[in-house]
C-alpha positions in Angstrom: -57.8 15.3 -26.8 -56.0 16.2 -30.0 -54.0 12.9 -30.1 -57.1 10.9 -29.4 -58.9 12.6 -32.3 -56.0 12.1 -34.6 -55.8 8.3 -33.8 -59.6 7.9 -34.4 -59.4 9.7 -37.7 -56.5 7.5 -38.9 -58.3 4.3 -37.7 -61.7 5.1 -39.0 -60.7 7.1 -42.1 -63.2 10.0 -41.7 -64.3 11.2 -45.1 -62.5 14.3 -46.2 -65.6 16.6 -46.4 -66.4 15.7 -42.8 -62.8 16.2 -41.7 -62.9 19.7 -43.2 -66.0 20.6 -41.3 -64.4 19.4 -38.1 -61.2 21.3 -38.7 -63.0 24.5 -39.6 -64.5 24.5 -36.1 -61.1 23.8 -34.4 -58.9 26.5 -32.9 -56.1 27.6 -35.2 -53.4 26.4 -32.8 -54.8 22.9 -33.0 -55.1 23.0 -36.8 -51.4 23.8 -36.9 -50.6 20.8 -34.7 -52.7 18.5 -36.8 -50.3 19.1 -39.7 -48.0 16.6 -38.0 -50.6 13.8 -38.0 -49.8 12.7 -41.5 -48.7 14.0 -44.9 -52.3 13.8 -46.2 -53.5 16.0 -43.3 -50.7 18.5 -43.9 -51.6 18.5 -47.6 -55.2 19.1 -46.8 -54.6 22.0 -44.3 -52.3 23.8 -46.7 -54.6 23.6 -49.6 -55.6 27.0 -50.9 -59.3 25.8 -50.8 -59.1 24.9 -47.1 -57.3 28.2 -46.3 -60.0 30.2 -48.0 -62.8 28.2 -46.3 -61.1 28.8 -42.9 -60.9 32.5 -43.7 -64.6 32.6 -44.7 -65.6 31.1 -41.3 -63.2 33.2 -39.1 -64.8 35.4 -36.4 -63.9 39.1 -36.7 -61.8 40.5 -33.9 -60.3 44.0 -33.3 -56.6 44.4 -33.6 -54.9 47.1 -31.5 -51.2 48.0 -31.5 -49.0 51.0 -31.0 -46.4 52.1 -33.5 -43.7 51.0 -33.4 -45.0 47.4 -32.9 -44.1 45.5 -29.8 -47.1 43.3 -29.6 -50.6 43.0 -31.0 -53.8 42.8 -28.8 -56.8 41.0 -30.3 -60.0 42.2 -28.7 -63.5 40.7 -28.9 -66.0 43.0 -30.6 -68.0 43.1 -27.4 -69.3 45.9 -25.1 -66.2 45.7 -22.9 -63.7 45.0 -25.7 -62.4 42.0 -23.8 -58.9 40.8 -24.8 -59.0 37.6 -26.8 -55.2 37.1 -27.1 -51.8 38.9 -27.1 -49.3 38.3 -29.8 -45.6 39.3 -29.4 -43.6 40.5 -32.3 -40.1 38.9 -32.6 -38.4 42.2 -33.2 -40.0 44.8 -31.0 -39.6 48.5 -31.7 -38.1 47.9 -35.1 -41.1 48.0 -37.3 -44.3 50.0 -37.8 -47.6 48.6 -39.0 -48.8 49.9 -42.3 -51.9 47.8 -43.1 -53.6 44.5 -42.5 -55.7 42.2 -44.7 -57.1 38.7 -44.1 -55.1 38.2 -41.0 -51.9 39.3 -42.7 -50.0 42.4 -41.4 -47.7 44.6 -43.5 -44.8 46.0 -41.5 -42.2 48.6 -42.5 -38.7 49.0 -40.9 -38.3 52.1 -38.8 -34.6 52.8 -39.1 -33.1 53.9 -42.3 -29.6 52.7 -41.5 -31.0 49.3 -40.3 -34.3 48.2 -41.7 -35.8 51.3 -43.2 -36.2 49.7 -46.6 -37.4 46.3 -45.3 -41.0 45.3 -45.7 -42.5 42.2 -44.0 -45.7 40.3 -44.4 -46.5 38.7 -41.0 -49.3 36.4 -40.0 -49.2 36.5 -36.2 -51.7 33.7 -35.8 -49.5 31.1 -37.5 -46.2 32.9 -36.7 -45.3 33.1 -40.4 -43.0 35.9 -41.6 -42.1 36.7 -45.2 -39.4 39.3 -45.9 -40.1 41.0 -49.2 -37.2 41.6 -51.5 -36.3 45.3 -52.1 -37.5 46.9 -55.4 -34.8 47.1 -58.0 -35.1 50.9 -58.2 -35.6 53.7 -55.6 -35.3 51.1 -52.8 -33.5 53.6 -50.6 -36.4 56.0 -50.5 -38.0 55.7 -47.1 -41.0 58.1 -47.4 -43.3 56.2 -49.6 -47.0 55.4 -49.8 -47.7 51.7 -49.1 -50.7 49.5 -49.0 -51.7 45.8 -48.7 -54.6 44.1 -50.4 -55.9 40.7 -51.6 -57.1 39.9 -55.1 -59.5 36.9 -54.9 -59.5 36.5 -58.7 -55.8 35.7 -58.8 -55.6 34.5 -55.2 -52.7 37.0 -54.7 -51.6 39.4 -52.1 -50.2 42.7 -53.5 -48.2 45.5 -51.9 -48.5 48.8 -53.9 -45.6 51.3 -53.4 -45.6 55.0 -54.5 -42.3 56.9 -54.4 -42.1 60.7 -54.4 -39.1 61.7 -56.6 -39.1 65.4 -55.5 -40.5 68.5 -57.1 -40.3 67.3 -60.7 -43.5 68.5 -62.5 -43.1 66.0 -65.3 -42.3 62.8 -63.4 -43.0 63.4 -59.7 -43.8 59.8 -58.8 -42.8 56.2 -59.5 -45.3 53.4 -58.9 -44.4 49.8 -58.1 -46.2 46.9 -56.7 -45.2 43.5 -55.3 -47.0 40.3 -56.1 -46.7 37.5 -53.7 -47.6 35.0 -56.4 -44.7 36.1 -58.6 -42.4 37.0 -55.7 -41.2 40.1 -57.5 -41.9 43.8 -58.0 -43.5 45.3 -61.1 -41.6 48.4 -62.0 -42.0 51.5 -64.2 -45.8 51.5 -64.2 -47.2 54.8 -65.4 -48.6 56.6 -62.4 -50.7 59.1 -64.2 -53.0 56.8 -66.1 -56.0 57.9 -68.1 -58.3 57.1 -65.2 -57.0 60.0 -63.2 -59.0 63.1 -63.7 -57.2 65.6 -61.5 -53.6 65.1 -62.6 -52.5 68.6 -61.8 -53.7 68.4 -58.3 -52.1 65.0 -57.8 -48.7 66.5 -58.6 -48.9 68.5 -55.4 -49.9 65.8 -53.0 -48.0 65.1 -49.8 -46.9 61.6 -48.9 -46.8 60.9 -45.2 -45.6 57.7 -43.4 -49.0 57.5 -41.7 -51.4 57.8 -44.6 -54.1 55.4 -43.8 -55.8 53.0 -46.3 -59.2 51.6 -46.6 -60.1 48.6 -48.8 -63.5 48.4 -50.4 -64.7 46.4 -53.4 -61.2 45.0 -54.1 -59.8 48.5 -54.2 -57.2 50.1 -51.9 -57.9 53.8 -51.1 -55.6 56.5 -49.6 -56.7 59.9 -48.5 -53.9 62.3 -49.6 -53.3 66.0 -48.8 -51.8 68.8 -50.8 -48.3 70.0 -49.9 -49.4 73.6 -49.4 -49.9 74.2 -45.7 -49.4 70.6 -44.7 -46.8 71.5 -42.0 -49.1 74.1 -40.6 -51.9 71.7 -40.3 -49.9 69.0 -38.7 -48.6 71.5 -36.2 -52.1 72.8 -35.4 -53.4 69.3 -34.8 -50.5 68.4 -32.6 -51.0 71.6 -30.6 -54.7 70.8 -30.0 -53.8 67.2 -29.0 -51.3 68.3 -26.4 -53.0 71.5 -25.0 -56.7 71.0 -25.9 -56.7 74.6 -27.2 -57.9 75.7 -30.6 -55.3 76.9 -33.0 -55.5 77.9 -36.7 -55.7 75.1 -39.3 -55.7 74.9 -43.1 -58.6 73.9 -45.4 -59.0 70.3 -46.5 -61.3 71.2 -49.4 -59.0 69.6 -52.0 -58.0 66.3 -50.4 -57.8 63.5 -52.9 -58.8 59.8 -52.6 -56.3 57.8 -54.7 -57.3 54.3 -55.6 -55.5 51.1 -56.6 -57.5 48.4 -58.2 -56.1 45.0 -57.2 -57.7 43.1 -60.1 -56.0 45.0 -62.9 -53.2 46.9 -61.1 -54.4 50.4 -62.1 -54.8 53.7 -60.3 -57.9 55.8 -60.2 -59.4 58.6 -58.2 -62.6 59.2 -56.1 -63.8 62.6 -55.2 -64.8 63.5 -51.7 -68.3 64.9 -51.0 -69.0 68.0 -53.1 -69.6 70.3 -50.1 -65.9 70.1 -49.3 -65.2 71.9 -52.6 -66.2 75.0 -50.8 -63.0 77.0 -50.2 -64.5 78.7 -47.2 -65.1 75.4 -45.4 -62.3 74.7 -42.9 -61.7 71.4 -41.2 -59.0 70.2 -38.8 -58.3 66.8 -40.1 -59.8 64.0 -42.2 -59.4 60.3 -42.6 -61.0 57.4 -44.6 -62.1 54.0 -43.3 -64.7 51.3 -43.9 -68.2 51.3 -42.5 -70.3 48.2 -43.1 -68.5 47.5 -46.4 -68.9 51.1 -47.5 -66.2 53.7 -48.1 -66.3 56.2 -45.2 -64.9 59.8 -45.2 -64.4 61.2 -41.7 -64.0 64.9 -41.0 -63.3 67.0 -37.9 -64.5 70.6 -38.1 -63.9 73.2 -35.5 -67.1 74.7 -34.0 -66.7 78.5 -34.0 -69.1 79.2 -31.2 -67.4 76.7 -28.8 -64.1 75.1 -27.9 -65.2 71.8 -29.3 -65.4 70.0 -32.7 -67.9 68.3 -35.0 -67.0 64.9 -36.3 -68.8 64.1 -39.5 -69.0 60.5 -40.9 -69.8 60.3 -44.6 -70.4 57.0 -46.5 -70.5 56.4 -50.2 -73.7 54.5 -50.7 -73.1 53.7 -54.4 -69.4 53.0 -55.0 -67.7 55.4 -57.4 -70.6 57.8 -57.6 -69.7 61.1 -56.0 -73.4 62.2 -55.7 -74.1 59.2 -53.4 -72.0 60.5 -50.5 -74.3 60.7 -47.6 -73.6 62.3 -44.2 -74.4 59.5 -41.7 -73.5 61.1 -38.4 -72.5 64.5 -37.0 -71.0 64.1 -33.5 -70.2 66.9 -31.1 -66.8 66.3 -29.3 -64.6 68.2 -26.9 -61.4 66.8 -28.3 -60.0 65.6 -31.6 -59.6 61.8 -32.0 -59.0 59.7 -35.1 -61.9 57.3 -36.1 -60.2 53.9 -36.5 -63.0 51.2 -36.3 -66.6 51.7 -37.2 -68.0 48.8 -35.2 -70.8 46.4 -36.2 -72.9 47.6 -33.2 -72.9 51.2 -34.6 -70.3 52.6 -32.2 -67.1 54.2 -33.5 -63.7 53.5 -31.9 -61.5 56.6 -31.8 -57.8 56.8 -31.1 -55.9 59.7 -29.5 -58.8 61.1 -27.4 -57.1 63.3 -24.8 -53.8 62.4 -26.4 -53.7 58.6 -25.8 -57.2 57.2 -25.0 -59.1 54.7 -27.1 -62.8 55.7 -26.7 -66.0 54.2 -28.1 -68.5 56.8 -29.4 -72.2 56.2 -29.8 -73.0 58.5 -32.7 -76.7 58.8 -32.2 -76.5 59.9 -28.5 -73.0 61.4 -28.8 -72.0 59.4 -25.7 -68.3 58.8 -25.5 -67.1 55.9 -23.3 -63.5 55.3 -22.3 -62.7 51.7 -23.1 -59.9 51.6 -20.5 -57.4 51.0 -23.3 -54.7 53.3 -24.6 -54.1 54.1 -28.3 -52.3 57.2 -29.6 -53.2 59.0 -32.8 -50.4 57.1 -34.6 -51.5 53.8 -33.2 -53.3 51.2 -35.3 -56.7 49.5 -34.9 -58.8 47.6 -37.4 -61.0 44.6 -37.8 -58.9 41.5 -37.9 -59.3 37.7 -38.3 -57.1 34.9 -37.3 -56.4 33.1 -40.5 -54.1 30.5 -42.2 -53.1 33.0 -44.9 -49.4 32.6 -46.0 -49.4 29.0 -44.7 -48.9 27.6 -48.2 -46.3 30.2 -49.1 
C-alpha cells in the first residue's frame, strides 16, 4: 500500500499542500518510511513546519512507565485505558524519567559511577535519542532539580537544571539550562532574581530526585518543600503506604511553587492557596499538575475522625493571581495516592493506591475504580503524543 502510494505520488506529482494533508493523517511509522521515497519527501517531512503541523494534529494518549524505565506503555484515553502500543527502551533499568513534552522524554542516569550525570532526550515514537553534553560546572552533582519544556517562540527545547551547593546562605544554588538550538548549557545565571519574593524561604528548600513538574502557559512549575521535617514527612508517607496506618506528618503550609519562564529564561514564584498559610493546617503530601490547561495544586489531608484522607484539587483560574485559586474537588479516600493525570472526562488517575495500583477516581461521586494496571508512587504517567519532534535535530 505504501509503495503504491509513493509510486502514484511520484508519477502524478501531487501538489505539496495536498501531500501534507495526506501525510498528516498517516501513521507515524509510515511517515518515517516515506522519507526514503525521495530527497524532496525527506526534506518535506523534516521541515520544522511539517513537524509542528503533525504535533498540532496528534491525538493525546496517556504514557505510563515505572522508574527506572524499562518500557513505556501508551494508553488510549478511554474508559478501559486500552493499550495503544508498547515501546521498549534500549537501555532498561539504567535511566529514570524526569519529564515529557511534545512526545519527547527527558531521562536521567540512575547510577553515579556509570551514567548518573547523563541526561537524554528521547522520542520513542521515532526512536531518536540525543545525549546531552554535561554542564561545564557542577556536572558531578547528582541530586539536582530538572525540567523539560518547549518554547514555541524560539522553536527550542530547554532543560533547566538547579544544583544545591550545600548550606551556604549566600550562594545556596547554581542555575543552568540547556538549549537544544544552541547545543550548549548557559551557566552562572543568577538564581535569586528580582522576580522572587520569598528569597529567605527559598534558601531552605529541599531538592528531591522526584520533584514533579507541571507546564502551563509556557512556564515550568515545581512544587518544593522546606528542609525542616522533610525526612519525617517522607517516612510518614512511606509508613502509610506500606501499612495503611496513620502516622504523624509535618505541615505543608509553606511549600513553594518555583517557576521557570521558557521565553526569557527567568525564574519566578507562585504562591499556593492562602488557606495553606495557616500554620495549624496539617497535610500529608502535596503535588502539582495540569487540569484542562490550568495549574493544579493537589493536597492530601488526614481526616481526624476517621482512618481516611481528603484529597483536595485546587486550580488557578487566572494564571499568576493567587486569589484565583479555587477548590474544585474534595474527595474522601481510604488510602493515599498521587494524582498523576487529570483526565479530559473529569476523572483523575492516581498512582500508588494500596502501594502499587493505578486507579481512576470520579471526583463528583468519589467512586474509585481499579484500572487493572500497576503504577507505584514513584512511577510516571502523563498525557503524551506521538510526534516527530527531534527528527530535524
